[in-house]
N, C-alpha and C positions, 0 to 999 in steps of 0.2 A: 751644721754641716754633717752630712751623712756619707760615709764611704763604705761600700759593700765589696767584700772580696769572697771568692770561693774558698771554702775551707778545704784543707787536704783530706783526702779519704784514705784511711788506713788500709794497706794491703792491695791497693789498686795500681801500684807502680808510680811512675812520674806523673805530675799534674798535667792535665791537658793544656795545650797552648792557650793563653789568654790574650785577649785583645785589650790594649790600653792606649791612652793618649800619651804621646811623647812630650818632652819638655817644650818644644816649639808650639805644639798644638795647645797645650795647657796655657801657655803664655798668651796666645791669642784669645782663648776663651775667657781666661781670668781678667784680661784687660777689658773686654766687653762687659763682663760681670761687674767689675768695679765701677765702670761708668753708669751702669743701670742701677746699682745700689745707690750711688751718689745722686741719681735722678729720682730716687724713691720708688722705682718700679719693682725691683727684685729685693728679696730679703734673705734667702737661703738657697743652698744648692746641695746636690748629692751626686756622687760619682759611683757608678757601677762598672766593675771590670768583670766581664763574662767571657765565655768561650767563643761565642759568635760575634760579640760586639762590645763596645765600650759606650757608656751613656753618661753625659753630663746633664743633669736635670736642674732646672731653676724654678724656684717657688716664690710666690708672693708672701706666703706664710708657710711655716714648716709643717703644719698639720693638714695640708690640702694636696690635691693632685698637682703635678708640675705644670707650670705655664708653658714651658717649652722643654724639649729634649733635643740635645745635640748628640747625634749618634754617629759612631764610626763603625762601619761594617766592611772589613777588607774583602770578604767574599763577593760583595756586590760591586767592587771596583770596576770591573770590565763591563758588566751588564747595565747597571743603573748609575751608581756613583759611590764613592767611598764615604762621603759625609752627607748627612741629612739633618734638617731642622724640622722637628715635628711639633705641631701645636697641641694644645690641651685636648682638643677633640680627636686627635689621632691623624689629622690630615698633614701630609708632607708639605711644608711651606716652601722649601728649596732643597735641591739635591745638587751635588757637584763633587769633583775631585780636588778642588781648591777650597780649603777651609775658610780662607779670608773672604772669598766670594760668597760662600754659603752663609757665613755669619752676617753678610751685608743685609740680608732680609731683616735681621734684628736691629742693625744699625739704623735703618730707616725708621723703625719704631721708636728708637731712642730720640731721634731728631723731632718726631711728632710729640713725644712726651715732654720735651724741654720747651717747645714753642709755646 
């Protein structure tokens, strides 16, 4: 598991506002993550808390690029959407303002993996 936080910078005043996942969002994401681990599809994850966005990245192995990134970008809430699932190749698989609906694209992949 990898968690990345911005370090405080001395002498620059208060830290810039950071975007992070709240408890309800993490609960939904970790529930899906647990089912995918049980199915043998995912093995590791990393969380990045940045100024513009928060990212939950999932990996098949910890030494490779993420299979999927679940991104939260509050600035895009009105124009595109708050949440997005991005594939390994950088293509957006699904966008939306409802996290449960956005994660649905990965739920369908879980059903195929189990069959």
